C-alpha positions in Angstrom: -48.4 10.9 28.5 -45.5 13.0 27.8 -43.6 12.6 24.6 -39.9 12.7 24.7 -38.1 14.9 22.3 -36.1 12.7 20.1 -33.0 14.1 18.7 -33.0 14.2 14.9 -30.1 12.2 13.3 -27.9 14.1 11.0 -27.5 13.3 7.3 -23.8 12.6 7.9 -24.6 10.0 10.5 -27.2 8.3 8.3 -24.9 8.3 5.3 -22.1 6.8 7.5 -24.3 4.0 8.7 -25.4 3.2 5.1 -21.7 3.1 4.0 -20.8 0.9 7.0 -23.7 -1.5 6.2 -22.5 -1.6 2.5 -19.0 -2.4 3.6 -20.2 -5.2 5.9 -22.3 -6.8 3.1 -19.3 -6.6 0.7 -17.0 -8.2 3.3 -19.4 -11.0 3.9 -19.7 -11.6 0.2 -16.0 -11.5 -0.6 -14.6 -13.2 2.6 -15.4 -16.8 1.6 -13.7 -16.1 -1.8 -10.6 -14.8 -0.1 -10.5 -17.7 2.2 -10.6 -20.1 -0.8 -7.7 -18.3 -2.5 -5.6 -18.3 0.7 -6.2 -22.1 1.1 -5.3 -22.7 -2.5 -2.1 -20.7 -2.1 -1.2 -22.6 1.1 -1.8 -25.9 -0.8 0.4 -24.8 -3.6 3.2 -23.8 -1.2 3.0 -27.2 0.5 3.0 -29.0 -2.8 6.0 -27.1 -4.1 7.9 -27.7 -0.8 7.0 -31.4 -1.0 8.3 -31.6 -4.5 11.5 -29.9 -3.3 11.9 -32.4 -0.5 11.3 -35.3 -2.9 14.2 -34.1 -5.1 16.5 -33.5 -2.1 16.0 -36.8 -0.2 18.9 -38.3 1.5 19.2 -41.8 3.0 18.0 -40.6 6.4 15.0 -38.8 4.8 13.9 -41.8 2.8 12.5 -43.6 5.9 10.3 -40.5 6.7 8.6 -40.2 3.4 5.3 -41.5 4.7 3.8 -38.6 6.5 1.0 -39.5 8.8 -2.1 -37.4 9.4 -0.6 -36.0 12.7 2.6 -35.2 10.8 0.8 -33.0 8.3 1.0 -29.9 10.6 4.7 -30.6 11.0 5.2 -30.8 7.2 3.3 -27.5 6.8 5.5 -25.9 9.5 8.6 -27.2 7.8 7.4 -25.9 4.4 6.7 -22.4 5.9 10.1 -22.4 7.7 11.9 -23.4 4.4 10.1 -20.6 2.5 11.0 -18.1 5.2 14.6 -19.1 5.1 14.7 -18.8 1.3 13.1 -15.3 1.5 15.6 -14.2 4.1 18.5 -15.4 2.0 17.1 -13.6 -1.0 16.6 -10.4 1.1 20.1 -10.6 2.3 21.4 -10.9 -1.2 19.4 -7.9 -2.4 20.6 -5.9 0.7 24.2 -6.8 -0.1 23.7 -5.8 -3.7 22.1 -2.5 -2.7 24.9 -1.7 -0.3 27.5 -2.4 -2.9 25.8 0.0 -5.4 24.7 2.7 -3.1 27.8 4.9 -3.6 27.1 8.6 -3.5 28.6 11.2 -5.8 28.8 14.8 -4.6 29.6 17.9 -6.6 30.7 21.4 -5.5 27.9 24.0 -5.3 29.3 26.0 -8.2 31.9 25.6 -10.9 34.0 28.5 -9.5 34.0 26.9 -6.0 35.1 23.7 -7.5 38.0 25.3 -9.4 39.0 27.4 -6.4 39.2 24.3 -4.2 41.1 22.4 -6.8 43.7 25.2 -7.1 43.9 25.5 -3.3 44.0 21.8 -2.3 44.0 19.6 -5.4 47.3 20.6 -6.8 49.1 20.3 -3.4 47.6 16.8 -3.1 49.1 15.8 -6.4 46.0 15.8 -8.6 46.6 16.9 -12.2 42.9 17.6 -13.1 39.9 18.8 -11.2 38.1 15.6 -12.1 40.7 13.5 -10.3 40.4 15.7 -7.3 36.6 15.3 -7.3 36.8 11.6 -7.8 39.2 11.2 -4.9 36.9 13.2 -2.6 33.9 11.0 -3.5 36.1 7.9 -3.0 36.9 9.1 0.6 33.2 9.7 1.2 32.3 6.2 0.0 35.1 4.5 1.8 33.7 2.3 4.6 36.8 2.8 6.7 36.3 6.6 6.8 35.2 8.1 10.1 32.0 10.1 9.9 30.4 12.7 12.1 28.5 15.9 12.0 30.3 19.2 12.3 29.5 20.9 15.7 29.2 24.3 14.1 26.6 23.7 11.4 25.8 20.0 11.2 27.6 19.4 7.9 28.9 15.9 7.4 32.6 15.3 7.9 34.5 12.3 6.5 38.0 11.5 7.7 40.4 8.7 6.8 43.0 8.3 9.5 45.5 6.4 7.5 45.9 9.2 4.9 44.6 12.2 6.9 42.2 13.0 4.1 39.1 15.0 5.2 36.0 16.1 3.3 33.1 18.3 4.3 29.6 17.9 2.8 26.9 20.5 3.4 23.5 19.5 4.8 21.9 20.2 1.4 24.3 17.7 -0.4 27.2 19.7 -1.8 30.9 19.0 -1.4 32.3 22.0 0.6 36.0 21.0 0.6 38.4 18.1 0.5 42.1 18.3 1.7 44.8 16.7 3.8 44.5 17.8 7.4 47.0 17.9 10.2 45.7 14.7 11.8 42.9 13.1 13.9 43.1 16.0 16.4 41.9 18.3 13.7 39.0 16.0 12.9 38.1 15.7 16.5 38.0 19.5 16.9 35.4 19.9 14.2 
């Protein structure tokens, strides 16, 4: 009889198989424990929801307080729906708070550029200090009514407020380039 040449398995393959076997054994050992914890959490959620319902009963709800065995699934579904609604409301509140506090503050790249732009534009705009000029520029950038676009030439951000013709340019790397009163929306559109 002829013997077949069996290919010798590499150490990497053998090690991988041992690791896989170990993971499977660990999974089989921990899976029942995880299932018990999930079941306990589900029961806790249903109990909490039931307590909430008991406290919020109205006259129409009082006739439905006896939940039959077939209604248990419906009660769980209602509990889950109520929890999802509360989580959604909480997420919306957090989102609204984040949006309200996400104002950005830009500076000029150097102090000399800041002073030059203040002398060139700030005084003609009626600002008495460079700080007022910078504050007004950032107010424009954070104004939700300001139009925004990317400059065609170098992709810098442009902020323009049509009611006042204020315009500000912010570089791609996050520095205020300039802020002034432009000739109108046509100027903004050309940028």
